[in-house]
C-alpha positions as CSV (number, residue, x, y, z in Angstrom):
1,M,0.0,0.0,0.0
2,T,1.5,3.4,-1.0
3,P,1.6,6.5,1.2
4,T,-0.7,8.2,-1.4
5,E,-3.4,5.7,-0.5
6,F,-3.2,6.5,3.2
7,K,-3.1,10.2,2.5
8,R,-6.3,9.9,0.3
9,R,-8.1,8.2,3.2
10,R,-7.0,10.8,5.7
11,N,-8.1,13.6,3.4
12,Q,-11.5,11.9,2.8
13,L,-12.0,11.6,6.6
14,M,-11.0,15.2,7.2
15,K,-13.5,16.4,4.6
16,M,-16.2,14.6,6.5
17,I,-15.4,15.9,10.0
18,G,-14.9,19.4,8.7
19,K,-12.8,22.4,9.8
20,G,-13.0,23.3,13.5
21,S,-12.9,19.6,14.4
22,I,-10.2,17.2,15.6
23,A,-10.0,13.4,15.2
24,I,-7.8,11.5,17.6
25,L,-6.9,7.8,17.3
26,S,-4.8,5.6,19.5
27,S,-2.7,2.7,18.3
28,S,-3.0,-0.8,19.7
29,Q,-0.9,-1.5,22.7
30,E,1.4,-4.5,23.3
31,Q,-0.2,-7.2,25.4
32,V,1.6,-9.5,27.8
33,R,1.3,-13.2,27.1
34,N,3.1,-14.3,30.2
35,R,5.7,-12.8,32.4
36,D,8.4,-11.3,30.0
37,V,6.7,-12.4,26.8
38,D,4.3,-10.3,24.7
39,Y,1.8,-11.5,22.1
40,P,2.9,-10.6,18.6
41,F,1.9,-7.0,18.0
42,R,-1.0,-6.4,15.7
43,Q,-1.9,-2.7,15.0
44,D,-5.4,-1.4,15.5
45,S,-7.2,-1.8,12.2
46,D,-8.5,1.8,12.0
47,F,-5.1,3.2,12.9
48,L,-3.5,0.9,10.2
49,Y,-6.2,2.0,7.7
50,L,-5.3,5.7,8.0
51,T,-1.5,5.4,8.5
52,G,0.1,2.1,7.6
53,F,2.1,2.7,10.8
54,N,2.8,-0.5,12.6
55,E,4.2,0.6,16.0
56,P,2.6,0.7,19.5
57,E,2.6,3.8,21.7
58,S,1.3,6.0,18.9
59,V,-1.4,8.5,18.5
60,L,-2.8,9.9,15.2
61,V,-4.3,13.4,15.2
62,L,-6.1,14.9,12.3
63,I,-6.9,18.7,12.3
64,P,-8.5,19.9,9.1
65,G,-7.2,23.3,8.1
66,R,-4.3,23.4,10.6
67,K,-1.7,25.7,8.9
68,H,1.2,23.8,10.4
69,G,0.0,20.5,9.0
70,E,-3.2,18.6,9.3
71,T,-1.8,15.1,10.0
72,I,0.2,14.8,13.2
73,L,1.7,11.5,14.5
74,F,2.9,11.1,18.0
75,C,5.2,8.1,18.2
76,R,8.3,6.7,20.0
77,E,11.6,8.5,19.5
78,K,14.6,6.9,17.8
79,D,16.5,5.1,20.5
80,P,19.6,3.0,19.6
81,V,19.6,1.0,22.9
82,Q,15.9,0.1,22.7
83,E,16.2,-0.6,18.9
84,T,19.1,-3.0,19.6
85,W,16.8,-5.0,21.9
86,H,13.4,-4.7,20.3
87,G,13.8,-3.6,16.7
88,R,13.8,-0.4,14.6
89,R,11.6,2.6,15.2
90,A,10.5,5.1,12.6
91,G,11.0,8.1,14.9
92,Q,9.8,11.6,14.2
93,Q,11.6,11.9,10.8
94,G,10.5,8.5,9.7
95,A,6.9,9.4,10.6
96,I,7.1,12.3,8.2
97,D,9.3,10.9,5.4
98,D,8.0,7.3,5.3
99,F,4.4,7.6,6.5
100,G,3.3,11.0,5.2
101,A,2.7,12.8,8.5
102,D,2.9,16.6,8.2
103,D,4.3,16.9,11.7
104,S,5.5,14.4,14.4
105,F,6.3,14.6,18.1
106,P,7.6,12.2,20.7
107,I,4.8,10.2,22.4
108,D,6.3,11.2,25.7
109,D,5.5,14.9,25.0
110,I,1.8,14.3,24.2
111,D,0.6,15.7,27.5
112,E,2.3,19.0,26.9
113,I,1.4,19.3,23.2
114,L,-2.0,17.8,22.5
115,P,-4.1,19.9,24.9
116,G,-3.0,23.0,22.8
117,M,-4.3,21.2,19.7
118,L,-7.6,20.4,21.3
119,E,-8.1,24.0,22.4
120,G,-10.3,25.9,20.0
121,C,-11.7,22.8,18.3
122,R,-15.5,22.6,18.5
123,K,-15.8,18.9,17.9
124,V,-13.7,15.9,19.0
125,F,-14.0,12.7,16.9
126,H,-12.8,9.6,18.8
127,F,-13.3,5.9,19.3
128,M,-14.9,6.2,22.7
129,G,-14.6,3.1,24.9
130,R,-12.1,1.1,22.8
131,Y,-9.1,1.9,25.0
132,P,-10.4,3.1,28.4
133,D,-6.9,4.2,29.6
134,F,-6.7,6.5,26.5
135,D,-10.2,7.8,27.1
136,Q,-9.2,8.8,30.6
137,Q,-6.1,10.5,29.2
138,L,-8.2,12.4,26.7
139,M,-10.6,13.6,29.4
140,G,-7.6,14.8,31.4
141,W,-6.5,17.0,28.4
142,V,-10.0,18.4,28.1
143,N,-10.1,19.2,31.8
144,Q,-6.8,21.0,31.5
145,I,-8.5,23.3,28.9
146,K,-11.6,23.7,31.1
147,A,-9.3,24.9,33.9
148,K,-8.2,27.8,31.7
149,S,-11.7,28.7,30.5
150,R,-11.7,31.9,32.7
151,S,-8.7,33.0,30.7
152,G,-10.6,32.7,27.5
153,A,-9.7,29.1,26.5
154,H,-12.2,27.5,24.2
155,V,-13.3,24.0,25.3
156,P,-14.6,21.4,22.8
157,Y,-18.3,21.1,23.3
158,E,-19.2,18.1,21.2
159,Y,-17.8,14.6,21.3
160,I,-18.6,12.3,18.4
161,A,-17.9,8.6,17.9
162,L,-15.7,8.1,14.9
163,D,-17.0,4.6,14.2
164,H,-19.7,5.5,11.8
165,L,-17.7,7.7,9.4
166,L,-14.6,5.5,9.3
167,Y,-16.5,2.2,9.1
168,D,-18.4,3.4,6.1
169,M,-15.2,4.3,4.4
170,R,-13.7,0.9,5.2
171,L,-16.7,-0.9,3.8
172,Y,-15.9,0.1,0.3
173,K,-12.6,-1.4,-0.9
174,S,-10.2,0.4,-3.2
175,R,-8.3,-1.2,-6.0
176,A,-5.2,-1.4,-3.8
177,E,-7.2,-3.1,-1.0
178,I,-8.8,-5.6,-3.4
179,S,-5.3,-6.4,-4.8
180,L,-4.1,-7.3,-1.3
181,M,-7.2,-9.3,-0.6
182,K,-6.7,-11.3,-3.8
183,K,-3.1,-11.9,-2.7
184,A,-4.2,-13.2,0.7
185,A,-6.9,-15.4,-1.1
186,K,-4.3,-16.9,-3.4
187,I,-1.9,-17.8,-0.5
188,S,-4.8,-19.3,1.5
189,V,-6.1,-21.3,-1.5
190,A,-2.6,-22.8,-1.9
191,A,-2.5,-23.7,1.8
192,H,-5.9,-25.4,1.7
193,K,-4.8,-27.4,-1.4
194,R,-1.7,-28.6,0.6
195,A,-3.9,-29.7,3.4
196,M,-6.1,-31.7,1.2
197,Q,-3.2,-33.4,-0.5
198,I,-1.4,-34.5,2.6
199,C,-4.5,-35.5,4.6
200,K,-4.9,-39.2,5.5
201,P,-6.1,-41.2,8.5
202,G,-3.8,-41.4,11.4
203,L,-2.5,-37.8,11.1
204,Y,-3.4,-35.2,13.8
205,E,-5.3,-32.0,13.4
206,Y,-2.2,-30.1,14.3
207,T,-0.2,-31.8,11.6
208,I,-2.6,-30.4,9.0
209,E,-2.5,-27.0,10.7
210,A,1.3,-27.0,10.2
211,E,0.8,-26.9,6.4
212,Y,-1.0,-23.6,6.8
213,N,1.8,-22.3,9.0
214,H,4.3,-23.3,6.4
215,E,2.4,-21.8,3.4
216,F,1.6,-18.6,5.1
217,T,5.0,-18.0,6.6
218,R,6.9,-18.7,3.3
219,N,4.7,-16.0,1.6
220,N,5.3,-13.4,4.4
221,A,1.7,-13.7,5.5
222,E,0.1,-14.3,8.9
223,H,-3.0,-16.2,10.2
224,A,-5.9,-13.8,10.0
225,Y,-7.5,-15.6,12.9
226,P,-6.9,-18.8,14.9
227,P,-7.5,-21.7,12.5
228,I,-10.2,-24.3,13.0
229,V,-9.1,-27.8,12.1
230,G,-11.8,-30.1,13.2
231,G,-12.0,-33.7,12.4
232,G,-15.2,-35.8,12.9
233,A,-17.2,-34.6,15.8
234,N,-15.0,-31.5,16.2
235,G,-16.3,-30.2,12.8
236,C,-19.7,-29.7,14.6
237,I,-18.2,-27.2,17.0
238,L,-18.4,-23.9,15.3
239,H,-15.4,-22.2,16.9
240,Y,-13.3,-25.3,17.7
241,N,-9.6,-24.5,17.8
242,E,-7.9,-27.0,20.0
243,N,-6.7,-28.8,16.8
244,S,-5.2,-31.6,18.8
245,E,-7.2,-34.8,17.9
246,K,-6.3,-37.7,15.7
247,L,-7.9,-37.9,12.3
248,N,-9.9,-41.1,11.8
249,D,-10.8,-43.1,8.7
250,G,-14.3,-42.5,7.5
251,E,-14.7,-39.0,9.1
252,L,-14.8,-35.5,7.6
253,L,-12.3,-32.8,8.3
254,L,-13.6,-29.2,8.5
255,I,-10.9,-26.5,8.1
256,D,-11.6,-22.8,8.5
257,A,-8.3,-20.9,7.9
258,G,-7.1,-17.8,6.1
259,C,-4.1,-15.5,6.1
260,E,-3.8,-11.8,6.1
261,V,-1.5,-9.7,3.9
262,E,-0.6,-6.2,5.1
263,G,-3.5,-6.6,7.5
264,Y,-6.1,-7.6,4.8
265,A,-7.7,-10.9,5.5
266,S,-8.9,-13.9,3.6
267,D,-11.4,-16.4,5.2
268,I,-11.9,-19.8,3.7
269,T,-13.6,-23.0,4.9
270,R,-13.5,-26.4,3.2
271,T,-14.8,-29.7,4.4
272,F,-13.4,-32.9,3.0
273,P,-13.1,-36.7,3.8
274,V,-10.0,-37.7,5.8
275,N,-9.5,-40.7,3.6
276,G,-10.2,-38.9,0.3
277,A,-13.7,-40.3,-0.4
278,F,-17.1,-39.1,0.8
279,T,-19.5,-41.6,2.1
280,A,-23.0,-41.5,0.7
281,A,-24.4,-39.8,3.9
282,Q,-21.5,-37.2,3.9
283,R,-21.9,-36.5,0.2
284,A,-25.7,-36.0,0.6
285,I,-25.1,-33.3,3.3
286,Y,-22.2,-31.8,1.5
287,D,-24.1,-31.4,-1.7
288,I,-26.9,-29.6,0.1
289,V,-24.5,-27.1,1.6
290,L,-22.8,-26.6,-1.8
291,R,-26.1,-25.9,-3.5
292,A,-27.0,-23.5,-0.7
293,Q,-23.7,-21.6,-1.2
294,Q,-24.1,-21.4,-5.0
295,A,-27.6,-20.0,-4.6
296,A,-26.3,-17.5,-2.0
297,I,-23.4,-16.3,-4.2
298,K,-25.9,-15.7,-7.1
299,K,-27.6,-13.2,-4.9
300,V,-24.5,-11.2,-4.3
301,K,-24.9,-8.4,-6.7
302,P,-25.7,-4.6,-6.7
303,G,-29.3,-3.9,-6.0
304,N,-29.8,-6.9,-3.7
305,H,-29.7,-6.4,0.0
306,W,-27.5,-8.0,2.6
307,N,-30.0,-10.6,3.7
308,D,-30.8,-11.9,0.2
309,P,-27.8,-14.4,0.1
310,H,-28.8,-15.7,3.6
311,N,-32.4,-16.2,2.6
312,A,-31.4,-18.1,-0.5
313,A,-29.1,-20.4,1.5
314,V,-31.8,-21.0,4.1
315,R,-34.3,-22.0,1.5
316,V,-32.0,-24.6,-0.2
317,I,-30.8,-26.0,3.2
318,T,-34.3,-26.4,4.5
319,K,-35.5,-28.1,1.3
320,G,-32.5,-30.4,1.4
321,L,-33.1,-31.4,5.0
322,M,-36.7,-32.1,4.1
323,D,-35.6,-34.4,1.3
324,L,-33.5,-36.3,3.7
325,K,-36.3,-36.5,6.2
326,L,-34.3,-34.6,8.8
327,L,-37.0,-31.9,8.8
328,K,-40.7,-32.6,8.4
329,G,-43.4,-30.1,7.4
330,T,-44.0,-27.6,4.6
331,L,-41.1,-25.6,3.3
332,N,-42.5,-22.1,4.0
333,K,-43.6,-23.0,7.5
334,L,-40.3,-24.6,8.4
335,I,-38.5,-21.5,7.2
336,K,-40.8,-19.2,9.1
337,E,-40.3,-21.2,12.3
338,E,-36.6,-21.3,11.6
339,A,-36.6,-25.1,12.0
340,Y,-33.3,-25.3,10.1
341,R,-31.5,-23.7,13.0
342,K,-31.3,-27.1,14.7
343,F,-28.7,-27.9,12.0
344,Y,-27.7,-24.4,10.6
345,M,-27.4,-21.9,13.5
346,H,-25.3,-19.1,12.1
347,R,-25.6,-16.5,9.4
348,T,-24.4,-17.0,5.8
349,G,-21.6,-14.4,5.9
350,H,-20.0,-11.3,7.2
351,W,-18.1,-8.3,5.8
352,L,-14.4,-9.0,5.2
353,G,-11.4,-6.6,5.1
354,L,-8.8,-5.4,7.6
355,D,-10.8,-7.4,10.2
356,V,-12.0,-10.9,9.5
357,H,-15.4,-9.9,10.7
358,D,-15.0,-6.5,9.2
359,V,-16.7,-3.2,10.1
360,G,-19.8,-1.8,8.4
361,D,-23.4,-1.6,9.3
362,Y,-25.6,-4.5,8.1
363,K,-28.7,-2.4,8.3
364,V,-29.3,1.2,7.4
365,G,-32.1,2.4,9.7
366,D,-34.3,-0.6,10.0
367,Q,-33.6,-1.9,6.4
368,W,-31.0,-4.4,5.3
369,R,-28.1,-2.6,3.6
370,M,-28.0,-2.7,-0.2
371,L,-25.0,-4.4,-1.7
372,E,-22.8,-2.1,-3.8
373,P,-19.6,-2.5,-5.8
374,G,-16.4,-2.6,-3.6
375,M,-18.0,-4.4,-0.7
376,V,-16.4,-7.8,0.2
377,L,-18.2,-10.5,2.1
378,T,-18.0,-14.2,2.9
379,V,-20.6,-16.7,1.9
380,E,-20.5,-19.7,4.3
381,P,-23.5,-21.8,4.8
382,G,-23.2,-25.0,6.8
383,I,-25.0,-28.0,8.3
384,Y,-23.9,-29.6,11.6
385,I,-25.3,-32.8,13.1
386,P,-23.6,-33.7,16.4
387,A,-23.8,-37.3,17.7
388,H,-27.0,-38.2,19.6
389,S,-29.0,-35.4,17.9
390,K,-32.6,-36.1,18.9
391,G,-34.6,-37.8,16.3
392,V,-31.7,-38.2,13.9
393,H,-30.5,-41.6,12.6
394,K,-26.9,-42.3,13.6
395,K,-25.7,-42.5,10.0
396,W,-25.8,-38.6,10.0
397,W,-24.0,-38.2,13.3
398,N,-20.9,-36.1,13.5
399,I,-21.3,-34.8,10.0
400,G,-20.3,-31.1,10.1
401,V,-20.0,-29.3,6.7
402,R,-19.2,-25.7,6.0
403,I,-18.1,-24.2,2.7
404,E,-16.9,-20.6,2.7
405,D,-15.6,-18.3,0.0
406,D,-14.7,-14.6,-0.2
407,V,-16.9,-12.6,-2.7
408,L,-16.4,-9.1,-4.1
409,V,-19.4,-7.2,-5.2
410,T,-18.7,-5.8,-8.7
411,K,-20.7,-3.5,-11.1
412,Q,-21.7,-6.6,-13.1
413,G,-22.4,-8.9,-10.2
414,N,-19.7,-10.5,-8.2
415,E,-16.2,-12.0,-8.3
416,V,-15.3,-15.0,-6.0
417,L,-11.8,-14.2,-4.9
418,T,-11.2,-17.8,-3.7
419,A,-12.6,-19.5,-6.7
420,A,-9.3,-21.3,-7.5
421,L,-10.0,-23.7,-4.5
422,P,-12.2,-26.6,-5.5
423,S,-15.5,-26.9,-3.7
424,K,-17.4,-29.6,-5.7
425,A,-17.1,-33.0,-4.1
426,D,-15.7,-34.7,-7.2
427,E,-13.1,-32.0,-7.6
428,I,-12.0,-32.4,-4.0
429,E,-11.7,-36.2,-4.3
430,A,-9.7,-35.8,-7.5
431,L,-7.3,-33.3,-5.8
432,M,-6.8,-35.6,-2.8
433,A,-6.3,-38.6,-5.0
434,G,-3.7,-36.7,-7.1
C-alpha cells in the first residue's frame, strides 16, 4: 500500500469531519502473554487503515485546516539502545518521510502538546470506549483546557464517535485493497490445497495446521485468525480451535483458515473426507451445503440487500433437509419457524477486510443494507449434526459441513476471490487422489 493511498483516506475523513474539528486515534498497545513475553503486536485496524504505521505507543491526530500541518503523528523517538533489543523505530523523521505525517512529536511529549491542539476545536471525533486508559487521558487533556476557561480558552463542546464515518469508508474497498485481498486469497487457497493433498487417516489435526503455518510464513503472511481444524465430531463445534485430535478413517475434516497480507484478510472454509472419499451420507449433506452456497453467491450483486444471500441459502438447506427426512413439514412453514436452526445456526456471511469480521453496518435504519460495488463479504452456509442429535439416525451423526468463499461485489455482479480452490465433491476427491 502506498503513502498516497493512506493520504487519500485521511483527506477523505477530514473532509467529512470538517474544519473546527479534531480526530484522535490511538494505536493498539502491546499485550503481555506471560511474564516477560508479549503477544505478537497487531496494529489497531482503524489506525492501520489511516497510516500504515505499525508501532505501538502511537497517536494519530487529524486537524482539518491546521496551517502547520493537518496530520500529526505522536510516536516513539529513535533510541539506539531500545532498537538493539526490540527492533527499529520510525522516529519523528520517519513518521514524516515514510508515513506522510505533516508533523510528528515524541509520544512522551503528548501531555504537553495535545491539549493545545484540542483548544479551539469545537468537535472531537474519537473511538470512545475502545481503549479506556486512553479515554481517561483524553478527558484529562479536556479538563486542562476547562481549567483555563476563565482565561478565554475554548473547550470542545461536542464529542462524536468516529466509528460510523470511518467504518463506512472501510466498507468500500479500493483497487489497492482488493489487490491485497486477492493476494491473501491466493496464498490461502494454496494452503488449503496442501492440506487436502497430505491428509490421511492417522495424522493429527495439528499436523494439518502445520501446512497452513508453512504456506503462510513462506509467503510473508500471517494467520488472519486462529484456524479451525476439526475432524469428525469437532467439525460440529463452530469455533473449535484445540486442533489436537487424531484424524480417523471415514470421518470428515472441516478447516476454516485464512491468512492476512498487510492486514487484509482472507477467510476460507472447506470440508473434505479424511480418507479422500465421501460416504453416501457425507456426500448428501455436502451437496446440500454446496447448492446453498451457490444459490447465495448468485444473490451477491448490486441492488440486492445484505440478507438476500442468507435467505437463498436457508431455502436450499431447509428443502435439502426435508428431502433427507431430517426436517418434516412444509417448506415455507419450516423457514418461518426457523426449524433449520437445529442444523444451521449461524448467518451465511459477514463483511471482510482489515478485520476478518469487518466493520460496516448490516442495516441502514431498519432496512437491510443494499449491496454495492467494492464491498467484500464471505458466503459460508453449513450443516452440523452432532452425535446423539434427537430424532436423527446415527448415519448422520458427526457430519459437520461448511463451505466458505470470499466474494467481491462488482458492477456486473460478483467475483469469487477464492474460486481457485475446488468446492465440488468430485473435484475435492480428485485433488486428494492426485
